[in-house]
N, C-alpha and C positions, 0 to 999 in steps of 0.2 A: 179886873174886869174880865168876865167870861161870858161871851154872847150866847153860848149854847149850853144846854144841860146834857151831861154825858149819860144818855139813856137811849133806848132804841128810837130811831135808827142811827143817831149820831155815834153811839159807841161802835157800831159795826163799820161805819164810814172811817172813823179815826183808826180803828184796828187795821182795816184794809190799807189805809194810807201808810201806817207804820210798817206794814208788811210789803212795802215797795210797790203799791198800786198807785203809781204816779199820775194816772189819769184823774184821780180825785184831787190832785194838788190845786187845780184851778178853783174848784169849789171851796176848798179850805182857805185858799188865799183870799177869796172874796169875803169869807166870814171874818177872817182876822182883820182885814182892812175895814170892814164895817164896825168891828169892835173898837177901832181907833177913834171913832166919832164920840165915844164916851169921854175922851180926854181932850175935848176942844180947848184950844188956847194953851195947851201944855207945851213947854219948850224943853225937850230933852237934849242932853249932850251926846247921847249915844244909846244904842240898843245892844242888849246881850241876850243870848239864849241860855236856858238851863242846860248845862253840859251833860254829856254821857261819858261814861268811862270808855277809853279808847278800844278796849276789847269788845264792849257791847256795840259800839259804833261800827267796828269792823264787821261784826256778825250781821248787823242790820244793813250795813252799806251806807248809811247816812244818819244824821241826827235830825229828826223831824222838827224839833224846836229851832235848830239852827237854820233850817230851810225857811221856816216862817219868819224868823228874825231878819234874815237877809232880805226877804220881801218887804218887811216893814221898814227897814233901813233905806232901801231903794225908794219906796213910796214917799217917805218923809224927808229924803235927802239929808240924812244924818248918818254918822259913822256906825258901822257894825264893830263893836269892840271885841277884840280877840283876847285871849289869855285867861279866860275863865275856864277852869278845868275841874273835872271830877277826878280827884286824886286817889280814891279808893274804889275798888270793885265791891259793890254792895250786894247784899242778898236781895232777891226780888221783893219789891214793895207790895205786890198785889195782894197777898194774903195777910199782911201785917196790920195790926191795930195802929192807931195814931201814936200811942206811946212807943210801940216797937219801931215805927217808922222814924220817929225822932231820934231814938237811940241808934238806929241803923245809919242815919245821916250825919251823926256827930263827926265833925272834921272831914266830911266827905268832899268838900270843895276847896279850891284855892284860886286866888287871883294873882297873876304874875306881874301886874302893873298897878301903879297908883291910880285911884279914881277920885283923888282929893277934890271935894267940892262939887262933884258932878251930879247932875240929875239924870237918872237912867230909866229906861224902859226894859223890863225883864220879860222875856217871852218863854212860855211853856205850852205844851199841847193840852194836857188835862191836869186840872187841880182836883185832887181827891180829898185829902185831909188838910192840905196846906203845909205839911211838914217839909216838903222839898223846897217850896217857895220860901219858907221861913229860914231854912238852913242856907239856901243860896243868898238870900237877902242879908243875913248876918255876915257872911263872907264878904259881900260887896261893901257893906258898911265898915267892916274892919279894914278894907282897902281904901277907905276914905269917902265913899259915896255919900252925898248930902241927902238925896231922897231917891226912892225906888218905887216906880209904879209897875204893876204886873198886868200883863195881858195874856190870856190863854184862850184856846179854842172853846173849851168846855170845862164844866165843873160837875162833880158828882151830884146827884139829886138829893142826897141826905141833908135835911134841914139843919142838922147839928154840926155840919161841916163849917169850920171857921176859916175864912180866907184872910190872908194878911195883905 
């Protein structure tokens, strides 16, 4: 579920947020909480954020998806599950095609704990081709997750984009 389209002015707001403009956090928190209404009567065992490689997180100063996942976990009174990591430093995804993104993300993530039988909510900021969500979901399923729902702030407006 993505409540917003990643187009003007949303793309500028999200970019400013990613560049440490924390004054936008309240607005984006409200959007992500409203996106939760699409999942009425869903009972998750935990929330996870799409991880960033530690070097990228250090450069940015925070993982925007983790901040949003923390908000969702607090709002829903469910655990924020740690131990989901991006184990490879990836090339920038921005200019890559869907096929190139899939290749770039191969074996990019790892989960350090068992998720056996768990129903999870995975949080990301923007879904472009769905490749990151697919790779992350495969990793979580390999760790034993029963089902995974996805909530992101926005998705790209391309009608050919396939979301998982």
